[in-house]
C-alpha positions as CSV (number, residue, x, y, z in Angstrom):
1,M,0.0,-0.1,0.0
2,T,2.8,2.3,-0.4
3,D,2.5,3.5,-3.9
4,G,-0.7,5.5,-3.0
5,L,-3.2,3.1,-5.1
6,N,-4.9,2.2,-1.8
7,T,-6.6,5.6,-2.0
8,L,-8.6,4.2,-5.1
9,V,-10.2,1.3,-3.3
10,G,-13.6,3.1,-2.8
11,A,-13.6,4.3,-6.5
12,Y,-12.8,0.9,-7.6
13,V,-15.6,-0.7,-5.5
14,L,-18.1,1.9,-7.0
15,D,-16.7,1.2,-10.5
16,A,-15.8,4.8,-10.8
17,L,-12.1,4.4,-12.2
18,S,-11.2,4.6,-15.8
19,S,-10.3,1.4,-17.8
20,V,-6.7,2.3,-17.3
21,E,-7.0,2.9,-13.7
22,T,-8.9,-0.2,-13.2
23,E,-6.3,-2.2,-14.8
24,R,-3.5,-0.6,-12.9
25,F,-5.5,-1.1,-9.5
26,E,-6.3,-4.8,-10.2
27,R,-2.7,-5.4,-10.8
28,H,-2.0,-3.8,-7.6
29,L,-4.8,-5.7,-5.9
30,R,-3.2,-9.1,-6.7
31,G,-0.3,-8.4,-4.6
32,C,-1.9,-6.3,-1.7
33,P,-3.8,-8.3,0.8
34,D,-4.6,-5.1,2.6
35,C,-6.3,-3.7,-0.4
36,A,-8.1,-6.9,-1.2
37,R,-9.5,-7.0,2.3
38,E,-10.7,-3.6,2.3
39,V,-12.3,-4.1,-1.2
40,G,-14.1,-7.0,0.0
41,G,-15.4,-5.1,3.2
42,L,-16.6,-2.4,1.0
43,R,-18.2,-4.4,-1.6
44,D,-20.3,-6.0,1.4
45,T,-21.2,-2.4,2.7
46,A,-22.3,-1.1,-0.7
47,A,-24.6,-4.1,-1.1
48,Q,-25.9,-3.8,2.3
49,L,-26.6,0.0,1.5
50,G,-28.1,-0.9,-1.8
51,Q,-30.6,-3.0,-0.1
52,L,-31.4,-0.5,2.5
53,A,-32.1,2.1,-0.1
54,D,-35.3,0.1,-1.2
55,R,-36.8,0.6,2.1
56,P,-38.7,3.8,3.2
57,A,-37.5,5.3,6.5
58,P,-39.9,4.5,9.3
59,A,-42.5,6.9,9.9
60,P,-41.2,8.3,13.4
61,L,-37.7,8.7,12.0
62,R,-39.0,10.7,8.9
63,A,-41.2,12.8,11.1
64,A,-38.4,13.6,13.4
65,V,-35.8,14.5,10.7
66,L,-38.6,16.7,9.0
67,S,-39.5,18.6,12.2
68,G,-35.8,19.0,12.9
69,I,-35.1,20.6,9.8
70,S,-37.1,23.8,10.7
71,A,-35.0,24.1,13.8
72,V,-31.7,24.1,11.8
73,Q,-30.1,27.7,11.6
74,P,-28.0,28.4,8.4
75,H,-24.6,29.7,9.1
76,P,-24.4,33.5,8.9
77,A,-22.9,34.8,5.5
78,H,-19.4,35.7,5.7
79,P,-18.6,39.5,5.2
80,P,-16.8,40.2,1.9
81,L,-13.1,39.8,2.3
82,H,-12.3,43.4,1.6
83,R,-14.3,44.5,4.8
84,L,-12.5,42.2,6.9
85,I,-9.2,43.6,5.6
86,R,-10.4,47.0,6.1
87,A,-11.5,46.1,9.6
88,Q,-8.2,44.7,10.3
89,A,-6.1,47.2,8.9
90,W,-7.8,50.0,10.7
91,P,-6.0,49.7,14.1
92,W,-2.6,49.3,12.3
93,Q,-3.3,52.5,10.5
94,A,-4.1,54.3,13.4
95,R,-1.1,53.3,15.2
96,C,1.1,54.3,12.3
97,W,-0.6,57.6,12.1
98,C,0.1,58.0,15.8
99,C,3.7,57.1,15.5
100,S,4.0,59.4,12.5
101,A,2.6,62.5,14.3
102,D,4.9,61.7,17.4
103,S,7.9,62.1,15.0
104,L,6.9,65.6,13.4
105,P,9.0,68.4,14.8
């Protein structure tokens, strides 16, 4: 797992690699028991998730999620960057002006 190909395990399981990447990863897989084990585990998980997608959520869970959505507060919008820079620059500028005024004859 030292050549970085282990990062492709999830994409391989979901069949999201190009044919070139798939061929390269499968060559790697033949000699890497760690990746082979991870591929097996992710395939099992993907199969289980696929079965769950066919079932509707239990009514109490659906009701709780939908009612909780109204209580979620969006994050406040960030002020534009130029305002942040101006706000942070002001104390620095004030100190510079004061220092400059002190140095006047």
